[in-house]
Structures are given as structure tokens and as C-alpha cells.
Residue, then its C-alpha position, 0 to 999 in steps of 0.5 A: m187262517f180262515d175264521l168262519d165266525n168272523w166272516q159270518e159276523i162281517f156279513t151280518t153287519i153288512r146286511k144290517n147296514k145295507l145303505r151305509t155299506f153301499l154308500t161306502g163302497f160306492s165312493v171307492g168304486w167311483g174313484i177307481f172307475m174314474l181313474i180307469i176312465l181317465l187313464g183309458s181316455g188318455r191312452g186313446i188320445f195318445n194312440g190317436v196322436e200316434a196314428m197320425f204318424d202311421n204314414e211316416a216313420i217317427n224317426s224321419i226328417q223330410i226335406r222339401p225345396g221351397t221358394a227363396t224370399i230373400e235375395y242372396k249372392g245375385f239370386k233374386a227373391g221369389r225364385r223356386v228352389r230346385m233339388e237334384n240327384s247330386d244334392y241327394d247323393y251329397l247328403i247321403e255321402t256326407y252324413p253318416g247319421i242317415d239310416k234309410s233315405s229316398a228322394f221322391d216325386y208325386f205325379w197326380g192323376q196318371g192313367i194306369s191301365y191293364k187290358s181293358e181296365s184303367g184308372n187314374y192313380t198317383v204315381r210315385g217315383v221313389h228310392p228303395g228307402y221310401r218303404d221304411f219311411a212310409k211304413t209300406i207293407v209288401l204283400e206279394g213280390r218285392f219293393l223297388n231295389e237299387l238295381d231298379i234305380t241305377e238301371t232305370r228299370k220299368s218296374a212297378v209296385l202297386g198298392k193293393l187297391v190298384v191291383q183290386d181295380l185293375f186285376g180283380k182276383e187275377s195275380a198282378l205279379g209279372k204282368y205289365v201295366n201301362v203307366s201314362g202309355v209306358p209299359f211297366k212290369v209289376v214286381g210287387v203288391t203293397d199295403d199301408k195302414g195309413s189310409e186308402w189313399e196310400q193303398r191306391a199308389v203306384f211306385i216306380p223307380i225315381s230314375a224312371a219317373q224323372a225320365i218319363f215325367r220330367g223329360g230326363s231332368q235330375e230334379f225331384g220334389r222332396m226327400t226324406v231320411t230316417t235317423g236310425d237309433l239317433s237320440l232326439s238331440e242328435a236327430i235335431s242336430l242332424a236336421d239343423q246341419m243338413e239345413r245349413d249345408l243345403k242353404q249354402r249349397l243351393m244359394i239360399d240366405p241363412r235367414d230365409q225360412r222358406g227356401i228349404n222346408i225341414r220337417n223333423n218327425n223326431e222332434e214333432f213326435a217328442k212334443y206330442a209325447n211330452v204333452m201326453k206324459g203331462i196329461d197322463a200325470f195329471v190323470w193319475v193325480i186326479g184319479i188318486f185324489t178321487i180314490i183317497a176321498g173314497i178311502v177317507g169316507v171308508s175310514n170315517i164309516m169304520m170309525i162310526v162302526v167302532k163307535e156303534r160296537t164299543k160295548e160289543i168290543g168291550i165284552r170281547k176283550a173281557l172274555g179274553a179277545t186279544p187286541f190283534s183279533i179286534i184289529a183283524l176283525i175291523l180290518q177284514e171288514s174294511i178290506f172286504i168292502t174296499a176290495i169288492s167295490g173297487y173291483i166292481g168299479l174296475l170292471l165297469g171302467i174297463g167295460l165302458l172303455e171296451l164299449v166306447n172302443t166298439l162304437l167308435p167310428e173308424g178313422t176318428p181323429f185324435f182318439k183311437n183304441p182307448g184302454v188300460d194296460i193290464n199292469v195298471a189294473v193290477y197296480a190299481t187293485l193292489l192300491l185298493i187293498f193297501a188303501g182298504s187296510l189303511a182305512g181300517f187300521f186306525p179305527a181298528k187300532k182305536a177299537a183295540s185300545i179301548r179298556p173293557i171297563v170303559a167299553l162296558r159303560d158305553e151307552 
């Protein structure tokens, strides 16, 4: 029940001891402020690392042929390893753990034109599964499909900046662009969160790219697969199996680390995630110990308060005050100072993170969108209330145990 007299007394005590109250509150406020800043910074680092994978699916495995460095079964060292459509088909048919897939090739600086407008862009020969790997967003029309591949259609999907350069405000869908002198029908327009470079890409079927840029060869530059819902250990096992299989198929010594390059994003991201979990745990430990230091300060101050008010407490007890009322009075003051100062520290911490987020240059590597989850803020507030109660309980218990006759004799 709200007791106005108790609160008037608490505020009177605070006004009489402004400096002491400020220093007490500052220690708690500083602790929660530092906890929020550390947690927010940790989240910013994690977001920055996660943004590094914006161009690629986290659950993906990339396979790129390299250069054989060890002589094997009559094949000399130093030869360039080649992968062809038959190798792609073999992997897709052999491993059911593969979800989406695409062979792809990059052809840099190709001339793309529409009417009087032209420019040089990267042409990418891909399968439909490339969209899932690269997290490509279709703004208009569609992405490439299997019929585009099997029928070697002259279909093109343009990045939004290519459309902006060549078409201006005119719709690109259904129009024809010249890709290195060959007309392609625009079937879609895409966007990509990764970078401007991704938004200046032109996607065509891998079969058409091989016909135009490789003279009909079945070779491609690299391939990627996504692993769907496979666990980390299953994804690692899948990558290892495919590497062993491909080395045997392409006549590469099993010991050769450069004949086939495998990049498992599942494993790479898991490593970053584990590092971030360690940083997060470290931040919590530092933040909590900082808060504990502040709470100890509050407890010590409340002990001083009890000492200063010993005679007053004795008079209260002599007049019939119960131990519970004495404890409640001390606890209320402790919780009030702790909660208010902690809440101010919480607001200042969140405010500073928002300011940093606003002033942070776009594209800053390894740091992005620092902030704290609302649940963390709630938990921190509850922690403060509990800590404030704990800080005031022991001094309050001591005050309640004082015998009136002893308290009245106190000088």
C-alpha cells in the first residue's frame, strides 16, 4: 500500500544528502550504461560479420577448380583443373543433401547495349539456383528457370542499376538488349543487398553463356550448392565427401590442397558465431561485475544511512514501529535510488547507441547497427530492481534488529 509519509521522508533524506545520493546512483547508472554499451557494441560486431555473408547464403558450399600441384596417374603437376556440365550433373544426382545448386561463370567487362545506350557490365552465366545462393531479389518479372537452361534461351535478367543506366524510367521487361552483339530478351529485374557491384550484373543461362563465351565448351568456372536444413556436422561431411569424390573424378591427388578449392560457408559462419558467443559472454561478465560493484556501493551507503538514523529508528520502534516497517522504509529508499539511476543509465546507453548508429558511415566493415534487444533491456531493469532490493535488505535487516534502548543511547 502506498504510504505518502514514508515517501516524503525518503525524499527529504535524499534532499539532505544530494552528493551522497548522486554518487550512489552514479555507480549503479554507470554499471548499467556500460553493460548496454558493451552489449550493443557486441551486437554491432556480430551484425557486421553477418553482413559479410549478405552476398552469399550462409548454408552454402562453393566449389572452384584450381591448379593441380602434385603429379597423379600420369597427369603432370601444374595443369589447370577443369569442371564440366557432366561433373555438375554427377554431384547433383549423387548427393541428396544438396538443396539448391548452380554452376556459374563470370565474364567481366562485356558490352551491353539498348538502342543508343551502352555500358560494360559483368555477365554471369548461371542456373536458377544461383538466386538462392546470392540472395538475389526479383523486383520485376522473373529469374531464370530450367527451360532457359535446357533450351539455351536468350533470356537475360538485369540488375536494377543496369536497367537504370540503359533504360532510365522506361520498363525493361520484354525488351531486347545486345549482350556482346547477341540479342537477349529481358525477363526480369533484380536487386541485391550485398553491394552496388551485384546490382550491375547481367544474368543469362549458363548454357547460353557457354555457347557465346566458351565457344560451345561444357566447361564452367565454379559451382555452388546450398545444404538446406542439414546440421553443421552434416554439411561439413557433405563438403568432405564431395571433395574426395571430385578429386577422384578429376584425377587429382587426394593430398593436393589446390586442385579443388572448397569453401564451406556453414563452417565459416559457425566459426564467427562461436567467436561472437564468446565475446557476448565476456561482455555479460564484465557488465554484471560492473553492476555488482555499483550495488556494493549502494549497500555500503545504506549501511551509513542506517548508522546515521540509529536513534531515529530506536524512537520509531519505541513508538511501536514493526521490524517490517523499518525494513520496508530502508528497502524503498534503496530500490528507488537503484531503479531511477539504473533506468537513466539504460536510457543514456540506448541513446548513445542510436546516435552512433545514425552517424556511422554506410558500409563500415565489421560493425553495423549496434543496439540491444528489448528483452535485454527488460532483463536489465529486473536485475536492477532485484539488486536494489538485495543492496538494501541487509542494512534494513540490521536496522530492524536494533533494540530500542540501544538505539536511543546511540550518539
